[in-house]
C-alpha distance (Angstrom), angle and dihedral (degrees) to the residues before:
residue distance angle dihedral
M1 . . .
L2 3.80 . .
T3 3.82 115.7 .
R4 3.81 116.6 -155.1
R5 3.79 124.4 -144.0
L6 3.77 119.9 -84.1
S7 3.80 120.3 -89.3
D8 3.76 125.4 -173.7
V9 3.80 91.3 -124.0
I10 3.80 138.6 6.1
V11 3.79 117.1 -145.3
V12 3.80 113.6 -160.2
G13 3.80 108.0 -153.7
A14 3.82 130.8 46.4
G15 3.79 97.2 -151.3
V16 3.78 121.1 113.1
V17 3.83 93.1 -80.5
G18 3.80 92.7 51.3
A19 3.81 90.1 44.4
A20 3.80 90.8 52.2
C21 3.81 91.3 48.4
A22 3.80 89.3 52.2
S23 3.80 92.6 45.8
Y24 3.79 95.7 51.6
A25 3.82 92.3 41.9
V26 3.80 90.4 53.3
G27 3.79 88.5 46.8
A28 3.82 87.2 56.6
G29 3.80 90.7 54.4
L30 3.81 100.7 -97.8
R31 3.80 130.3 135.4
V32 3.80 111.6 -126.4
T33 3.78 137.4 -163.1
V34 3.81 115.2 -161.7
I35 3.80 116.9 -160.2
D36 3.79 127.7 -171.9
R37 3.79 133.8 169.6
G38 3.81 88.1 -136.1
P39 3.82 138.6 17.6
V40 3.79 128.8 -54.7
A41 3.82 108.3 -67.6
G42 3.80 90.2 3.4
G43 3.81 95.5 139.2
T44 3.79 133.5 38.9
T45 3.81 93.3 -20.5
G46 3.79 93.6 59.4
A47 3.80 91.4 49.3
G48 3.81 95.0 49.3
E49 3.78 130.6 102.3
G50 3.80 93.1 -133.3
N51 3.79 97.4 -114.5
L52 3.79 119.7 177.6
L53 3.79 100.4 -172.8
V54 3.77 141.2 172.9
S55 3.81 94.6 158.8
D56 3.82 95.6 79.7
K57 3.81 97.6 48.2
A58 3.78 126.1 94.9
P59 3.81 118.9 -142.2
G60 3.77 110.6 -79.1
P61 3.81 140.7 76.0
E62 3.81 97.4 -36.7
L63 3.80 93.1 50.5
E64 3.81 90.4 49.7
L65 3.79 88.5 51.1
S66 3.80 91.0 47.6
L67 3.80 96.0 49.6
L68 3.78 91.3 53.6
S69 3.80 91.9 44.3
M70 3.81 91.8 52.7
K71 3.82 89.0 57.8
L72 3.79 90.3 49.4
W73 3.82 91.4 49.1
T74 3.80 89.3 52.7
D75 3.81 89.7 54.0
L76 3.81 93.2 45.2
A77 3.79 93.1 47.7
G78 3.80 93.8 47.7
G79 3.77 94.5 88.7
L80 3.79 100.0 36.8
P81 3.83 112.0 24.8
S82 3.81 95.4 143.6
R83 3.80 93.0 45.0
I84 3.80 93.4 59.3
E85 3.84 94.7 28.6
Y86 3.79 91.1 -119.5
E87 3.80 109.9 -176.5
A88 3.80 124.0 178.2
K89 3.79 91.3 -158.4
G90 3.80 100.2 144.0
G91 3.77 129.9 -134.9
L92 3.79 133.8 -95.9
V93 3.80 121.2 -156.6
V94 3.81 114.7 -167.2
A95 3.78 130.0 -160.1
R96 3.79 122.4 -144.0
D97 3.81 97.4 -148.0
A98 3.80 144.0 -0.4
A99 3.80 93.5 -82.5
G100 3.79 90.7 52.4
M101 3.78 90.8 48.0
A102 3.79 91.2 52.0
A103 3.80 90.4 51.8
L104 3.80 90.8 48.8
A105 3.79 90.9 49.8
E106 3.81 91.8 52.4
F107 3.82 91.1 47.2
A108 3.81 92.3 48.3
A109 3.81 92.0 48.3
R110 3.80 90.6 57.4
Q111 3.79 91.0 45.9
R112 3.82 91.3 52.3
E113 3.79 89.7 55.3
A114 3.81 87.0 56.5
G115 3.81 93.1 51.7
V116 3.81 103.7 -91.8
E117 3.79 120.5 138.4
A118 3.81 107.1 -131.2
V119 3.82 120.4 166.8
E120 3.80 121.0 -163.5
V121 3.82 113.7 -128.7
P122 3.83 117.2 -163.2
A123 3.79 117.9 -141.1
V124 3.81 93.0 -103.5
R125 3.82 90.9 58.0
L126 3.80 100.1 46.5
N127 3.79 92.8 92.5
D128 3.80 90.2 55.8
L129 3.80 86.4 68.1
E130 3.80 97.8 32.8
P131 3.82 113.6 21.6
H132 3.81 93.6 -173.5
L133 3.80 96.4 49.0
A134 3.81 114.0 124.1
A135 3.78 120.3 -105.0
G136 3.78 116.9 -109.8
P137 3.82 110.4 59.6
A138 3.81 113.7 124.6
G139 3.79 92.2 -133.9
G140 3.75 139.5 -71.8
F141 3.78 149.0 -146.1
H142 3.77 127.4 -98.5
Y143 3.82 117.6 -144.0
P144 3.83 108.5 -165.1
G145 3.81 91.3 -174.5
D146 3.80 96.4 66.5
A147 3.80 115.0 104.0
Q148 3.79 143.2 166.3
V149 3.80 139.8 -136.7
M150 3.78 133.4 -176.4
P151 3.81 95.6 -105.8
A152 3.81 100.8 -153.5
L153 3.80 90.7 50.8
A154 3.79 90.5 47.1
A155 3.82 92.0 53.6
A156 3.80 92.1 46.2
H157 3.81 94.0 50.1
L158 3.80 93.3 46.1
L159 3.79 88.9 55.8
R160 3.79 93.8 41.9
G161 3.78 89.2 54.3
C162 3.81 89.7 60.5
G163 3.78 90.2 68.9
E164 3.79 117.0 -177.1
H165 3.80 92.1 -13.5
V166 3.81 91.5 79.6
T167 3.80 127.7 62.0
L168 3.80 115.8 -157.7
R169 3.81 119.5 -149.0
L170 3.81 106.1 -175.8
G171 3.78 126.9 179.1
E172 3.79 88.4 24.8
E173 3.80 119.7 121.5
V174 3.81 121.8 -151.2
T175 3.80 108.7 -126.0
A176 3.82 101.0 174.6
I177 3.80 142.9 12.4
L178 3.79 109.2 -130.3
R179 3.80 114.0 -132.9
G180 3.80 133.3 -167.2
A181 3.79 129.4 -134.4
S182 3.81 91.6 -82.8
G183 3.81 93.6 45.5
E184 3.78 95.0 -99.7
V185 3.81 122.0 143.5
R186 3.79 115.8 -94.3
G187 3.79 99.1 170.9
V188 3.80 137.9 -80.1
R189 3.77 140.2 -70.6
T190 3.78 116.8 -136.2
S191 3.77 136.0 -179.3
R192 3.82 86.9 -87.0
G193 3.79 103.2 43.3
E194 3.79 143.6 -73.7
I195 3.78 127.1 -41.5
H196 3.79 117.0 -166.3
A197 3.80 127.4 -147.6
P198 3.82 135.0 135.2
Y199 3.84 92.7 -123.1
V200 3.80 134.5 48.0
V201 3.82 121.6 -170.4
N202 3.80 115.8 -154.8
A203 3.81 103.7 -142.8
A204 3.79 92.5 145.8
G205 3.81 96.6 129.4
V206 3.80 112.9 -152.8
Y207 3.81 88.1 4.5
G208 3.79 91.4 56.7
G209 3.79 92.2 104.0
E210 3.80 91.5 52.6
L211 3.80 92.0 50.3
A212 3.80 90.5 48.5
R213 3.81 89.5 53.8
L214 3.80 89.6 54.9
A215 3.79 85.6 61.9
G216 3.82 91.5 47.4
V217 3.81 97.8 -107.7
D218 3.78 133.9 112.6
L219 3.80 121.7 -121.1
P220 3.83 111.3 163.8
V221 3.83 99.6 -141.6
L222 3.81 112.3 160.0
P223 3.82 129.9 -177.7
R224 3.82 115.8 -112.2
R225 3.81 110.4 -164.0
G226 3.76 124.5 -137.9
F227 3.80 136.2 174.6
V228 3.79 130.7 -145.7
L229 3.81 125.9 -161.5
V230 3.81 116.3 -149.3
T231 3.81 119.5 -158.7
E232 3.76 130.0 -152.8
P233 3.84 113.8 -85.0
L234 3.79 111.9 -75.2
P235 3.78 140.3 178.3
R236 3.79 109.9 -93.3
V237 3.81 99.2 -72.4
V238 3.83 93.6 150.9
R239 3.78 114.4 48.7
H240 3.80 102.9 178.8
K241 3.77 138.5 26.4
V242 3.80 98.0 -84.6
Y243 3.76 123.8 -168.9
A244 3.77 141.3 161.5
A245 3.79 118.3 -107.0
D246 3.82 93.7 -112.0
Y247 3.81 88.7 69.6
V248 3.82 89.6 78.8
A249 3.81 91.3 55.0
N250 3.82 91.8 48.0
V251 3.80 91.8 51.9
A252 3.81 90.3 53.5
S253 3.80 94.9 44.3
G254 3.78 121.9 105.5
S255 3.80 94.4 -159.0
A256 3.79 118.1 131.8
A257 3.82 91.8 -153.0
L258 3.80 124.9 98.3
Q259 3.79 112.1 -79.8
T260 3.79 125.4 178.6
S261 3.78 134.1 -176.4
A262 3.77 129.9 174.4
V263 3.82 113.6 -96.1
V264 3.81 118.2 165.2
E265 3.80 131.1 173.5
G266 3.77 139.2 160.4
T267 3.80 124.9 -132.0
P268 3.81 133.0 -144.6
A269 3.81 88.9 -113.3
G270 3.82 92.7 57.5
P271 3.82 108.3 -109.0
V272 3.79 118.6 114.8
L273 3.81 116.5 -130.8
I274 3.80 116.4 -141.8
G275 3.81 125.7 -164.9
A276 2.91 171.8 113.4
S277 3.79 129.0 137.7
R278 3.79 131.2 145.1
E279 3.79 131.5 -170.4
R280 3.79 137.7 142.1
V281 3.80 109.7 -126.1
G282 3.79 100.9 141.0
H283 3.80 113.7 -113.3
D284 3.82 93.9 -33.4
R285 3.83 109.1 142.4
T286 3.80 95.3 -176.3
L287 3.79 111.6 142.0
S288 3.80 110.2 -107.3
V289 3.81 110.6 -148.9
P290 3.84 92.9 -172.4
A291 3.80 90.1 54.8
L292 3.81 92.8 48.8
R293 3.81 92.2 47.6
R294 3.78 90.1 52.5
L295 3.80 91.3 49.3
A296 3.81 92.2 50.2
A297 3.81 92.2 46.7
G298 3.79 92.2 49.8
A299 3.80 92.9 48.6
T300 3.81 95.5 49.0
A301 3.79 90.4 46.9
L302 3.80 88.5 58.6
F303 3.81 95.7 37.4
P304 3.83 112.8 23.3
V305 3.81 89.0 -175.7
L306 3.81 87.7 74.1
A307 3.81 92.9 62.5
G308 3.80 91.7 88.7
V309 3.80 95.8 41.1
R310 3.80 122.6 105.5
A311 3.78 121.3 -121.3
M312 3.81 104.4 -135.6
R313 3.79 98.2 -168.9
T314 3.75 146.1 -19.8
Y315 3.76 131.9 -145.3
A316 3.78 138.2 -169.7
G317 3.77 130.2 -138.1
F318 3.78 138.1 174.7
R319 3.78 124.3 -125.7
P320 3.83 114.6 -148.7
Y321 3.81 100.4 -120.0
L322 3.80 126.5 -162.0
P323 3.83 119.4 -172.1
D324 3.82 96.8 -114.5
H325 3.84 93.7 43.4
L326 3.80 92.6 -120.5
P327 3.80 123.3 114.8
A328 3.79 123.8 -117.3
I329 3.80 107.3 -117.7
G330 3.77 127.8 168.2
P331 3.80 142.6 24.6
D332 3.78 121.4 -21.7
P333 3.83 107.9 -133.8
R334 3.80 89.6 -157.5
V335 3.80 92.4 66.5
P336 3.81 116.9 31.1
G337 3.78 109.7 -134.4
L338 3.82 95.9 22.5
L339 3.80 117.1 115.0
H340 3.79 128.3 179.8
A341 3.80 129.3 -143.0
C342 3.79 104.1 167.0
G343 3.80 144.7 91.1
H344 3.81 95.9 73.3
E345 3.82 91.6 138.9
G346 3.83 107.7 -162.8
A347 3.81 95.3 -15.2
G348 3.80 99.5 67.3
I349 3.79 96.5 106.7
G350 3.78 92.4 50.2
L351 3.81 93.3 44.0
A352 3.81 97.2 42.5
P353 3.83 99.1 99.7
V354 3.79 96.2 48.3
T355 3.80 89.6 45.2
G356 3.79 89.8 53.3
L357 3.80 91.2 47.9
V358 3.81 92.9 49.8
V359 3.81 92.1 48.3
A360 3.81 92.2 48.2
R361 3.81 90.5 50.5
C362 3.82 89.7 50.0
L363 3.80 90.3 51.7
T364 3.81 94.8 48.9
G365 3.80 100.9 33.6
G366 3.79 93.2 -113.9
E367 3.79 125.7 154.3
Q368 3.79 113.1 -85.0
P369 3.82 118.0 -120.6
L370 3.83 91.4 -135.0
D371 3.79 141.9 -1.1
I372 3.82 106.6 -65.4
G373 3.80 94.3 -175.8
P374 3.83 94.6 103.8
F375 3.82 89.4 58.2
R376 3.81 98.0 50.4
P377 3.82 108.2 139.2
E378 3.81 95.9 -139.4
R379 3.83 93.5 61.4
F380 3.80 93.8 100.0
P381 3.81 120.7 84.2
S382 3.78 112.7 -113.9
S383 3.79 114.4 -100.2
A384 3.80 86.9 -139.0
A385 3.81 92.7 58.0
């Protein structure tokens, strides 16, 4: 059996979260090996829309994480905005009726207390922000802090920036976590041999639960499927990320059933991205015509101009869902040397930098930028209990 050279840390997963973990670890002076069963951004990252959002998060631990991550994204994007298609375009949440507007106003008031910029937009001013928006909504809230990146490019550039301090092992599946006599991590075994390191970071996305089981611990990560419709290239008919208020409730829901809410946004390249759907169907990638019809209907209700536009393609992805909707970030006390960075659901792209920073601080003993207690991986009761 071939044994690979020692790294300081092995990151399992080459999506944007794994790339950020590698980037911040290298920035802290560590040597990193990144392993993935597929290519860079071949999983959830490559199927994402690239959302960097604060608008959909209620006050609490995830919003705190998001606010810090948005600052880190701004710093990261400063030197290469065009390369990762970073766009600080802001978000617009619209309410269908007066009751919905009242609920949005209450939600935004609590967010403002937590440091979010949320600007009320009366119905008569909505078209100032979005000229092609349908008539009828009771109003909305503008979130200037929302932004977008092209997620696959972001992951690739984070890894490229690591230079010779990162070793990429792509198309290589981890089959075992190597443990020492006291149960501590010694590295991993893959389909090609053993790689030794005193730390392993679980950034395996929807496979995070499977990787945790290789280490003998339970982490209840489940895949939550979603579809995205992509239109033909258009002039900029949608300026912001625009979504209906029920999107926030769908994000927070734990239902396994199909849920859809209208989410529409333009891209620098021209196509409009249309979402969002959520359902728990395992790893089934079967095209769901009912889901796509609901997405198209929701988008054209918000933007009637899209009714005559062709959808060029659609794709499916899986969000790594944890039951309390918070990611697992940090060391696992059950297995010394094992750290987790997964379970971000649909917020992984937005939360990638702060996750990488937290993991790097865990690895080096640095001071954490915020309380990471709510994200402790051992917080879930064991399914074997």
